[in-house]
C-alpha positions, 0 to 999 in steps of 0.5 A: 312505797307505803307513802306513795300509796297512802299519800294518794288519799290526800288528793280526794275531797271529802266532807264529813256530813251529818245525815238527817233521815225523817219519818216521812223520807226525806233526807237532809245532809249537812257538812259538818264544816258549815255548823257551829255546833249541834245540840239537843234541847226540849225534844229538838235537834239544834243546828247551828250554823257559822252564818249565825242561822239555826235550823230546828228538827222535832226528835219525833220527826227524825227516823235516823241521825248519822254521820257519813264520808262522801266524796265530792266530784263532777263539775257542772250539772247534777240531778236534785231530784231523780224523775224531776230533772237536772238542775243547771249552774253555769258558767263553769268556770264563773266570772261574776254570777252563776245561773241556776236553771231548771228549779222546782216549786219551793224555796232552795237554799245556794251555800257556797263554801271554800274549799276548807269548808268555810261558808262564803255566801248563803242565798235563797233561790225560788224562781224557775231560773235564778242568777246568783251574784258571786262577784265577791269571791276571789278566783279558785275553787269553791263547793256549792250545796243545793239541798243535799248536792254538792259540786265544784265551782271555779271563780274567775 
């Protein structure tokens, strides 16, 4: 009975995150599995990604830094910012492309991860409706991250 009760936890998809809350109220959530490492240097927090890119946060602009487990759920739509509408990613399941619709002003990064946390795709989207080529991905289940929102994507 103990094995049955503890074994059910293995079927939940959880991701360990690094949460960076800035003094202006923004909250940036990074999957630890997408990071090579993070270091502190010359009053900055440096996030070195597996993709080779680096993001820099000024320590004087960080109000809180902590780790958090989150359960990844849902397929399809999600809300980016409450009150600003939903971003739609379709079709799901996907063929060779996905459409990202209802983006707001500014440039957002779309990350696509395998279920083991390896980042396979990182692209910028900036228009009101953008197409992302996922034809190089094998069939299977993936996690798509835009800002701090994560959802599941089936690739046919």
